[in-house]
N, C-alpha and C positions, 0 to 999 in steps of 0.2 A: 647856335650856342646859348641864348639866354633864354631858351625855353624850359622851365623850369617843371611841368607839370609833365604826369603818365601820358601818352596820345590816346591809348585804351580810355581814359578815363574823361576825355575829353568829345562833348556832342558839338558839330559847329551848327551854328545860324547863320551869319552873314549880315543878317541884319535886324536888330540897330546894331549890335555887338557882333563880334565874329564868333567868340564862343563861350559856352558854358562849360567846367572842368568839374566834376561830381569825386570830388580827391579820397579815391580810397574805392571808387566803384570797381577797379578791376580783382580788388580781395574781398568784394563783398562786406567793408565797412568803412561808410561813406563818412569823413568826421568834419568835411566844411566843404561848400561850394564857392567857386573862384567865375566871376566875370572877367571875361580876358577881352579885349581889344588892341591887337596888331599894328602897329603905326611901324613906318619906316621913315628916315629923313627928315622932312620936315612938315610931315602930315598932324593935323590936329582932329581933336573930336569934333564933331557936327554937333548941330545942337539936339538930336536925338542921343548922341551918344552920349555929351553932356549930362542929359537927362537921366539916362541910366547911371548915371557914374554919383550924383546927388543922390538919387534915390537908396541907392545900396549903402554910400557914405552917412546918410541921413535914418540908416535901420527904419527904411519905410519898404520892407518888402516881406510878402507873407506866402502862406502855402496853403490851397482850398482846396479840397475832393468834393467833386459834383458828381 
């Protein structure tokens, strides 16, 4: 019930984070990208998940075409 993203915009990764959501992909208009880690109960982020969170929060994200 707390999941607010469109499922057809989601891409499941599993590790190190659960999924990336390309918000608007289903309507051919991506306006943002969300990194999602789903936790329940008393679960906490592991060190790799914290590193991903910190990189995103510090805006250390890039896009490269090879």
